[in-house]
MARBA-3410 file (N, C-alpha, C, O; in Angstrom, 1 decimal):
122
0.8,-1.2,0.0,0.0,0.0,0.0,0.9,1.3,0.0,0.6,2.2,-0.8 ~ 1.9,1.3,0.8,2.8,2.5,0.9,3.5,2.7,-0.4,3.8,3.8,-0.9 ~ 3.9,1.5,-1.1,4.6,1.6,-2.3,3.7,2.2,-3.4,4.2,2.9,-4.3 ~ 2.5,1.9,-3.4,1.5,2.4,-4.3,1.3,3.9,-4.2,1.3,4.6,-5.2 ~ 1.3,4.4,-3.0,1.1,5.8,-2.8,2.4,6.6,-3.3,2.2,7.7,-3.9
3.5,6.0,-3.1,4.8,6.7,-3.5,4.8,6.8,-5.1,5.2,7.8,-5.6 ~ 4.4,5.7,-5.7,4.4,5.7,-7.2,3.4,6.8,-7.7,3.7,7.5,-8.7 ~ 2.3,6.9,-7.1,1.3,7.9,-7.6,1.8,9.3,-7.3,1.6,10.2,-8.1 ~ 2.4,9.5,-6.2,2.9,10.8,-5.8,4.0,11.2,-6.8,4.0,12.4,-7.2 ~ 4.9,10.3,-7.1,6.0,10.7,-8.0,5.4,11.0,-9.4,5.9,12.0,-10.0
4.5,10.3,-9.9,4.1,10.6,-11.3,3.1,11.8,-11.4,3.2,12.5,-12.4 ~ 2.3,12.0,-10.5,1.3,13.1,-10.6,2.0,14.5,-10.5,1.7,15.3,-11.4 ~ 2.8,14.8,-9.6,3.4,16.1,-9.6,4.3,16.4,-10.8,4.3,17.5,-11.3 ~ 5.0,15.4,-11.3,5.9,15.7,-12.4,5.1,16.1,-13.6,5.4,17.1,-14.3 ~ 4.0,15.4,-13.9,3.2,15.8,-15.1,2.5,17.1,-14.8,2.3,17.9,-15.8
2.1,17.4,-13.6,1.4,18.6,-13.3,2.4,19.8,-13.4,2.0,20.9,-13.8 ~ 3.6,19.6,-13.0,4.6,20.7,-13.0,4.9,21.0,-14.5,5.1,22.2,-14.8 ~ 5.0,20.0,-15.3,5.3,20.3,-16.7,4.2,21.1,-17.4,4.5,22.0,-18.2 ~ 3.0,20.8,-17.1,1.9,21.5,-17.7,1.7,22.9,-17.2,1.4,23.8,-17.9 ~ 1.9,23.0,-15.9,1.7,24.4,-15.3,2.9,25.1,-14.9,2.9,26.0,-14.1
4.1,24.7,-15.4,5.3,25.3,-15.1,5.4,26.8,-15.6,4.4,27.2,-16.2 ~ 6.5,27.4,-15.4,6.6,28.8,-15.9,6.4,28.9,-17.4,7.0,28.1,-18.1 ~ 5.7,29.9,-17.8,5.5,30.1,-19.2,6.8,30.6,-19.9,7.5,31.5,-19.3 ~ 7.1,30.1,-21.0,8.3,30.6,-21.7,7.9,31.7,-22.7,6.9,31.6,-23.4 ~ 8.7,32.7,-22.7,8.5,33.8,-23.6,9.3,33.7,-24.9,10.5,33.3,-24.8
8.8,34.1,-26.0,9.6,34.1,-27.2,10.5,35.3,-27.1,10.1,36.4,-26.7 ~ 11.8,35.1,-27.6,12.7,36.3,-27.6,12.3,37.1,-28.8,12.0,36.7,-29.9 ~ 12.4,38.4,-28.6,12.2,39.3,-29.7,10.7,39.7,-29.9,10.4,40.5,-30.8 ~ 9.8,39.2,-29.0,8.4,39.6,-29.2,8.0,40.7,-28.3,6.9,41.2,-28.5 ~ 8.9,41.2,-27.4,8.5,42.2,-26.5,8.5,43.6,-27.2,9.5,43.9,-27.9
7.5,44.4,-27.1,7.4,45.7,-27.7,7.9,46.7,-26.8,7.6,46.7,-25.6 ~ 8.7,47.6,-27.3,9.1,48.8,-26.6,8.7,50.0,-27.3,8.8,50.1,-28.5 ~ 8.2,51.0,-26.6,7.7,52.2,-27.2,8.8,53.1,-27.7,8.7,53.8,-28.7 ~ 10.0,53.1,-27.0,11.0,54.1,-27.4,12.2,53.5,-28.1,13.1,54.2,-28.5 ~ 12.2,52.2,-28.4,13.3,51.6,-29.1,14.4,51.1,-28.1,14.5,49.9,-27.9
15.1,52.0,-27.5,16.2,51.6,-26.5,15.8,52.1,-25.1,15.4,53.2,-25.0 ~ 16.0,51.3,-24.1,15.7,51.6,-22.8,16.6,52.8,-22.3,16.1,53.6,-21.5 ~ 17.8,52.9,-22.8,18.7,53.9,-22.3,18.3,55.3,-22.9,18.4,56.3,-22.2 ~ 17.6,55.3,-24.0,17.1,56.6,-24.6,15.9,57.0,-23.7,15.8,58.2,-23.3 ~ 15.1,56.1,-23.3,14.0,56.4,-22.4,14.4,56.9,-21.1,13.9,57.9,-20.5
15.5,56.3,-20.5,16.0,56.7,-19.2,16.6,58.1,-19.3,16.3,59.0,-18.4 ~ 17.3,58.4,-20.4,17.9,59.7,-20.6,16.8,60.8,-20.7,16.9,61.9,-20.2 ~ 15.7,60.4,-21.4,14.6,61.4,-21.7,13.7,61.6,-20.5,13.3,62.7,-20.2 ~ 13.4,60.5,-19.8,12.4,60.6,-18.7,12.9,60.5,-17.3,12.2,60.6,-16.3 ~ 14.2,60.4,-17.1,14.8,60.3,-15.8,14.5,61.5,-15.0,14.4,62.7,-15.5
14.5,61.3,-13.7,14.3,62.4,-12.7,15.6,63.0,-12.3,15.7,63.9,-11.5 ~ 16.7,62.6,-13.0,18.0,63.1,-12.6,18.2,64.6,-13.1,18.4,65.5,-12.3 ~ 18.1,64.8,-14.4,18.3,66.2,-14.9,17.5,66.4,-16.2,17.1,65.5,-16.9 ~ 17.3,67.7,-16.4,16.8,68.1,-17.7,18.0,68.6,-18.5,18.4,69.8,-18.3 ~ 18.5,67.8,-19.4,19.7,68.2,-20.1,19.5,69.0,-21.4,18.4,68.9,-22.0
20.4,69.9,-21.7,20.4,70.6,-22.9,20.7,69.6,-24.1,21.5,68.7,-23.9 ~ 19.9,69.8,-25.2,20.1,68.8,-26.3,21.5,68.9,-26.8,22.0,69.9,-27.1 ~ 22.1,67.7,-27.0,23.4,67.6,-27.6,24.6,67.9,-26.7,25.7,68.3,-27.2 ~ 24.3,67.9,-25.4,25.4,68.3,-24.4,26.6,67.4,-24.5,27.7,67.9,-24.3 ~ 26.4,66.2,-24.8,27.6,65.3,-24.8,28.4,65.3,-26.1,29.4,64.7,-26.3
27.8,66.1,-27.1,28.5,66.2,-28.4,29.3,67.5,-28.5,30.0,67.8,-29.5 ~ 29.3,68.3,-27.4,30.0,69.6,-27.4,31.5,69.3,-27.6,32.0,68.2,-27.3 ~ 32.2,70.3,-28.1,33.6,70.2,-28.5,34.6,70.3,-27.4,35.8,69.8,-27.6 ~ 34.2,70.8,-26.3,35.2,71.0,-25.2,34.7,70.4,-23.9,33.5,70.4,-23.6 ~ 35.6,69.8,-23.1,35.2,69.2,-21.9,34.7,70.3,-20.9,33.8,70.0,-20.1
35.2,71.5,-21.0,34.8,72.5,-20.1,33.4,72.9,-20.4,32.6,73.2,-19.5 ~ 33.0,73.0,-21.7,31.6,73.3,-22.1,30.6,72.2,-21.6,29.5,72.5,-21.1 ~ 31.1,71.0,-21.7,30.2,69.9,-21.3,30.0,70.0,-19.8,28.8,69.9,-19.3 ~ 31.0,70.2,-19.0,30.9,70.3,-17.6,30.1,71.5,-17.2,29.3,71.4,-16.2 ~ 30.3,72.6,-17.8,29.5,73.8,-17.5,28.0,73.6,-17.8,27.2,74.0,-16.9
27.7,73.0,-18.9,26.3,72.7,-19.2,25.7,71.7,-18.2,24.5,71.9,-17.8 ~ 26.4,70.7,-17.9,25.9,69.7,-16.9,25.7,70.4,-15.5,24.7,70.1,-14.8 ~ 26.6,71.2,-15.1,26.5,71.9,-13.9,25.2,72.8,-13.9,24.5,72.8,-12.9 ~ 25.1,73.6,-14.9,23.9,74.4,-15.0,22.6,73.6,-15.0,21.7,74.0,-14.3 ~ 22.6,72.6,-15.7,21.3,71.7,-15.7,21.1,71.1,-14.4,19.9,71.1,-13.9
22.1,70.7,-13.7,21.9,70.1,-12.4,21.5,71.1,-11.3,20.6,70.8,-10.5 ~ 22.0,72.3,-11.4,21.6,73.3,-10.4,20.2,73.8,-10.6,19.6,74.3,-9.7 ~ 19.8,73.8,-11.9,18.4,74.4,-12.2,17.3,73.3,-12.2,16.1,73.7,-12.3 ~ 17.7,72.1,-12.1,16.7,71.0,-12.2,15.9,70.9,-10.9,16.4,71.0,-9.8 ~ 14.6,70.8,-11.1,13.6,70.7,-10.0,13.3,69.2,-9.7,12.7,68.9,-8.7
13.7,68.3,-10.7,13.4,66.9,-10.6,14.4,66.0,-10.0,14.2,64.9,-9.6 ~ 15.6,66.5,-9.7,16.7,65.7,-9.2,16.4,65.3,-7.8,15.8,66.1,-7.0 ~ 16.9,64.1,-7.4,16.6,63.6,-6.0,17.9,63.7,-5.1,17.7,63.7,-3.9 ~ 19.0,63.9,-5.7,20.3,64.0,-4.9,20.9,65.4,-5.2,20.3,66.2,-5.9 ~ 22.1,65.5,-4.7,22.8,66.8,-4.9,23.1,67.1,-6.4,23.1,66.2,-7.2
23.4,68.3,-6.7,23.7,68.7,-8.1,24.9,68.1,-8.6,24.9,67.6,-9.8 ~ 26.0,68.0,-7.8,27.2,67.4,-8.3,27.0,65.9,-8.6,27.4,65.4,-9.6 ~ 26.4,65.2,-7.7,26.1,63.8,-7.9,25.3,63.5,-9.1,25.5,62.6,-9.8 ~ 24.2,64.3,-9.3,23.4,64.1,-10.4,24.1,64.3,-11.8,23.9,63.6,-12.7 ~ 24.9,65.4,-11.8,25.6,65.7,-13.0,26.7,64.6,-13.3,26.8,64.2,-14.5
27.4,64.2,-12.3,28.4,63.2,-12.6,27.8,61.8,-12.9,28.3,61.1,-13.8 ~ 26.7,61.5,-12.3,26.0,60.2,-12.6,25.5,60.2,-14.0,25.5,59.2,-14.7 ~ 25.0,61.4,-14.5,24.4,61.4,-15.9,25.6,61.3,-16.9,25.4,60.7,-17.9 ~ 26.7,61.9,-16.6,27.9,61.8,-17.5,28.4,60.4,-17.5,28.7,59.8,-18.6 ~ 28.5,59.7,-16.4,28.9,58.4,-16.3,28.0,57.4,-17.0,28.4,56.5,-17.7
26.7,57.7,-16.8,25.7,56.9,-17.5,25.8,56.9,-19.0,25.8,55.9,-19.7 ~ 26.1,58.1,-19.5,26.2,58.3,-21.0,27.5,57.5,-21.5,27.4,56.8,-22.5 ~ 28.6,57.6,-20.7,29.8,57.0,-21.1,29.6,55.4,-21.1,30.0,54.8,-22.0 ~ 29.0,54.9,-20.1,28.8,53.5,-19.9,27.8,53.0,-21.0,28.1,51.9,-21.6 ~ 26.8,53.7,-21.3,25.8,53.2,-22.3,26.3,53.3,-23.7,25.9,52.5,-24.5
27.2,54.2,-24.0,27.8,54.3,-25.3,28.7,53.2,-25.6,28.8,52.7,-26.7 ~ 29.4,52.7,-24.5,30.2,51.5,-24.6,31.3,51.5,-25.6,32.0,52.6,-25.7 ~ 31.6,50.4,-26.3,32.7,50.4,-27.2,32.5,51.2,-28.5,33.5,51.5,-29.2 ~ 31.3,51.6,-28.8,31.0,52.3,-30.0,31.4,53.8,-29.9,31.4,54.5,-30.9 ~ 31.8,54.2,-28.7,32.1,55.6,-28.5,33.6,55.9,-29.0,34.5,55.2,-28.5
33.8,56.8,-29.9,35.1,57.1,-30.4,36.1,57.5,-29.3,35.7,58.1,-28.3 ~ 37.3,57.1,-29.4,38.3,57.4,-28.4,38.4,58.9,-28.1,38.6,59.2,-26.9 ~ 38.4,59.7,-29.1,38.5,61.2,-28.9,37.4,61.7,-28.0,37.6,62.5,-27.1 ~ 36.2,61.2,-28.3,35.0,61.7,-27.5,35.0,61.1,-26.1,34.7,61.8,-25.2 ~ 35.5,59.8,-26.0,35.6,59.2,-24.7,36.6,60.0,-23.8,36.3,60.3,-22.6
37.7,60.4,-24.4,38.7,61.1,-23.7,38.2,62.5,-23.2,38.4,63.0,-22.1 ~ 37.4,63.1,-24.1,36.8,64.4,-23.8,35.8,64.3,-22.7,35.8,65.2,-21.8 ~ 35.0,63.2,-22.7,34.0,63.0,-21.6,34.7,62.7,-20.3,34.3,63.2,-19.2 ~ 35.8,62.0,-20.3,36.6,61.7,-19.1,37.2,63.0,-18.6,37.2,63.2,-17.3 ~ 37.7,63.9,-19.5,38.2,65.2,-19.0,37.1,66.0,-18.4,37.3,66.8,-17.5
35.8,65.9,-19.0,34.7,66.6,-18.5,34.4,66.2,-17.0,33.9,67.0,-16.2 ~ 34.6,64.9,-16.7,34.4,64.5,-15.3,35.4,65.3,-14.4,35.0,65.8,-13.3 ~ 36.6,65.4,-14.8,37.6,66.1,-14.0,37.2,67.6,-13.9,37.3,68.2,-12.8 ~ 36.8,68.2,-15.0,36.4,69.6,-15.0,35.2,69.8,-14.1,35.1,70.8,-13.5 ~ 34.3,68.8,-14.1,33.1,68.9,-13.3,33.5,69.0,-11.8,32.9,69.7,-11.0
34.4,68.2,-11.4,34.9,68.2,-10.0,35.5,69.5,-9.7,35.3,70.1,-8.6 ~ 36.3,70.1,-10.6,36.8,71.5,-10.4,35.7,72.5,-10.2,35.8,73.3,-9.3 ~ 34.7,72.5,-11.1,33.7,73.5,-11.1,32.8,73.4,-9.8,32.3,74.4,-9.3 ~ 32.7,72.2,-9.3,31.9,72.0,-8.0,32.8,72.2,-6.8,32.4,72.0,-5.7 ~ 34.1,72.4,-7.0,35.1,72.6,-5.9,35.4,71.3,-5.1,35.6,71.3,-3.9
35.4,70.2,-5.8,35.6,68.9,-5.2,37.0,68.3,-5.6,37.1,67.2,-6.0 ~ 38.0,69.1,-5.6,39.3,68.7,-6.0,40.0,67.7,-5.2,41.1,67.3,-5.4
END
């Protein structure tokens, strides 16, 4: 009698688990409204309201100045101005990844240093 109960217990849950297990999603079927999540984060983030094309500026000092201005005037940021500006700059560098040209990456890294100087965090 005990052997019979074990056999039924073993077979019943296995078949039940297979039928009611987690649903598998097809890859590539998920719709996104904005295309890339990083674009949406940059556009809708509560961090800063950035000037359009700020990361394409030609000088590290101009980039840092624009980020500082945006951070200080933003009503949506949740942390300090310096932290918000630096995190937005770092976010852009990280999301651009390997596709970011070396000259632009170097300019953005210099903008980090310039941002520290402008906020007096030497």
